[in-house]
N, C-alpha and C positions, 0 to 999 in steps of 0.2 A: 504494500500500500504506500503510495506516494503522499506523505503528509505535507511536503513542500517540494518545489522543484529541486531535483537532484538529492532529495532526502527520502529514502525509502525504508520502511520498517516492515517486519513480518514476525508474527508470533508463531514459533514452531511448537505446536502443542505437544507433539510426540516427545520431543527432547527437552521441553520446557526452557526454551531459549528465545530471547528477543534479538532478532537480527536487525542491524542497522547498516544500510548500504549508502555510501556517499558518492556523489559525482555522476558522470555519464561517460559514454564512450567518446563523446566529442569534447569533453572537458576533463583533462587529466591533472588539473591543478585546482587549488582552492580559490575560486573566483570570489569577488566581493559579493555577488548575488548568492552563491552557495553558502558562504559564511553567514550572511544575514539570515538565510533560511534555516540553517542549522541552529543558529542562536535562538531564533524564534520558535524552534521546535523543542527546546530543552525541557520546558514544563510539560509538554505533551508526552515526551519520552518518560519523564519521571512519573507521571500519572499512570501510564500504561504498566510500568514496572511494579508500581505499588498496587494497582487494581488487580493485576493478574498474579500478584505475589511471586514474581520471577526473581531468581537469584543470579542469573547469568545473562550478560549481554555480549553478543558476538558482533564485532565491528569489521566490516570489509569494504573494499572499493567496488564500484560498479564494473571496473575493468579488471580482467584477469591478467592483463599484461603489466599494469602500472598501479601501485598503491596510491602514490601521489607525487607529482613533480614539484610540489611546494606551493608557495604563495602566488598571489596575483601580481606578477612582476610588471605587467603592462599597466595595471592600475597604479602601482607604486610610481612608475615612470611618469604617468600623467599627473600624479599628485606633485611630483617634483617640478615638472614643467609649469604647472598652474599655481604653484605655491599653495596647494590645498592640503594643509596639515589636518584639517577637520575630517576629511574622508579617510585619510591614512590612519588617524587615531581611532576612528570608529571601527575600521577593519581590525586594527591591532587589538583594541580592547575587547571586541567580540571574540577574537581568536583566543585570547588568554582566558576569558571566562568560559569558553567551550572546553579548553584544555583542563581547566580546574574542575569543571563539572564532570568530565569523563573520569579524571583521576579520583574524584570522590564518588564514583558509582552513580552519577546523575542524582546526587543528594539522597541516595538510598544505600542499602547494604549490598547492592548488586556487584558482582565481579565482572569486570569488563576485559574481554579478550580480543586483541586485534589479530586478524588472520591476513598475512601479507602474501599475496600471490605474484606481486610485482615490485619493482624498485620503489624505494622511499627516500626522497630527497628533501632537504630543508624543512619546511613546515610539515611535510608529510611524515618525515622522521620524527619530528616533535610530537605529532599527533599520536603516532604509534607508541612512543615512549610514555605517553600519559596514561596508557591502559595498564592494567595489573599484570597481564601476561601478553607476551608477543610470540605468536607462532608464525614462523616465516618458512616459506618453501626454500629449498636449498639453493636455488639460483638467484635469489633476491640480493640486490645490492643496496647499500645505504651510504648517504653522504650529506654533508653540510657544505654546499657550494657558496654560501653567502660571503665568505672571506675573499672570494675571487673578485667581488665587486665592492669591497670596502666596508662591509657591514657584518652582521652576525645573525644567527637564528634567534629572533627576539621573543618568540611566543612560547617560552617554557624550557628551551633546551638546557640553559645553565642550571635552572632549579631542578629539573628532572634528572639530569646526568650527575650533578653534584651529590644528590641523595643516593645515587646508585654506585658511582665510581670515584667520588671525591672531586674537589674543585680543580686540582692541578691536571688530572687526567681529562676532566671535562673541558677545560680551557684548551688543552692540547688538541683534543678531537675537534672542537668547534672551529679552531683556527687553522686546521691542516688542509681542508678541502679534499681530504683523502676519501677513497671509496673503500668500504668494508663489505665483506660477504657475510652471509648469515652465520657461518661457522666461527668467524672471528668475533662477532658480537655475542655469540653463544659462549665463547670462552671468557668474555667480559661479564657474563650473566645479564646482558641487556636483552638479548633474544633468549627466551626461556625454553622454546621447543622448535625443532627443525623437522619439516616434513619433506617428503619427496615432491618433485614438481607435479602439480595437479592433484596432490593428495591432501592439501592443507585443510580444506573444509571437512573432509571425512575424518582426518586425524583429530581435528579439534572436537568434533562431536564425540569421537571415541574417548578422548581424554576426559571430556566432561562426564561421560557415562561411568568412567572409572574413578570419578571424584578427585581428579588431579588438580583442577582449578579451584582451589580452596581459598578461604579468606585469610588475610594476613593476621598474625597475632596482634594483640593490642598495642604492644610497644612499637612494632614495625608500622602499624597504621598511623600512630601519632607522629613518628619521626618522618615518615614519607609523605604525609598529607600536604598537598599544595595549598597555598593561601593566595587569594586574589591580590591582596595588597603587594605582596612580594613580586608577583608577575607583572603587575602594573608598573611598579618602580623600574623593573628591568626593561619593559617594553617602551617606556618613555625615553630611555637611553637609545633604544633602537630607532625610534621615530626621529630623534634629533640627528642621528647618524645618517639615516636615509635622506632626510631633507637637506643634508649638507654635502652630499656626494659630489665629487668634482666631475669634470667633463669626461675624463678617461674612464672612470668607473661607470658613468652613465652609458657610455658607448659599449662597454662590456656587458652591461645589463641588457642592452638592445639585442646583443647576440644571443644571450640566454633566452630572451623572449621569443626570438625567431626559432630557436631550438625547441623551446617549450611547445610552440604551435605545431612544429613538425614532429613532435614526440621523440626528439633525439637528444634531449638534455642529458641522458645517461651516457652519451658518448663524449661529453665535454670533459 
């Protein structure tokens, strides 16, 4: 059921799972419209989880080839050209509130599992990190390309990674523009499960049936829980950096936009 454009949900009665599917085959990044629609859907998702008494939310992309190529770079560029900090801030604040909501089980006790069948870059990587478990198919690649155009992933990466691998490792990863495969991130305990190609969904359902996706203990919950104020403080730094990018960085961003449209950002 499409509750908003590019936001689809389905209650799997047999397996007692709420499926959330984001995006479309024509849009493999998080556009401003999609982020607004997802943000507007958060209360509806919470109500469904509570009404149906669901304990697990499985989160996937509408594309089997790409999880997400990241944020709406073309919109970022237009905001820079038009000096429109208001739209950029609206996008960024909605993103961090979505990330916080996912991380907190949509304000319920639900366990959120991301199932990655394709590559996750930038904001897509951040979104996956916000879930409690990441199941990635073995061919999936991950990257933060933001440092290539003079900024950083501002919608939760520092907070999420620091809680998992510490600040110095987080800082190194975020500023490396390196690509990692699923096995490398499994060794860092960022990816929690690896599936064979095209087996991600079946494996996730199987793991759920075996009670593998369980709640964190109380101490881990308190220590790992994201707080909106922290994310807002960091994303304000990101907004200032984006609005201050020089001509060379903006030109490189244009190349990424072209690649994003051609679905070839993973080759950069």
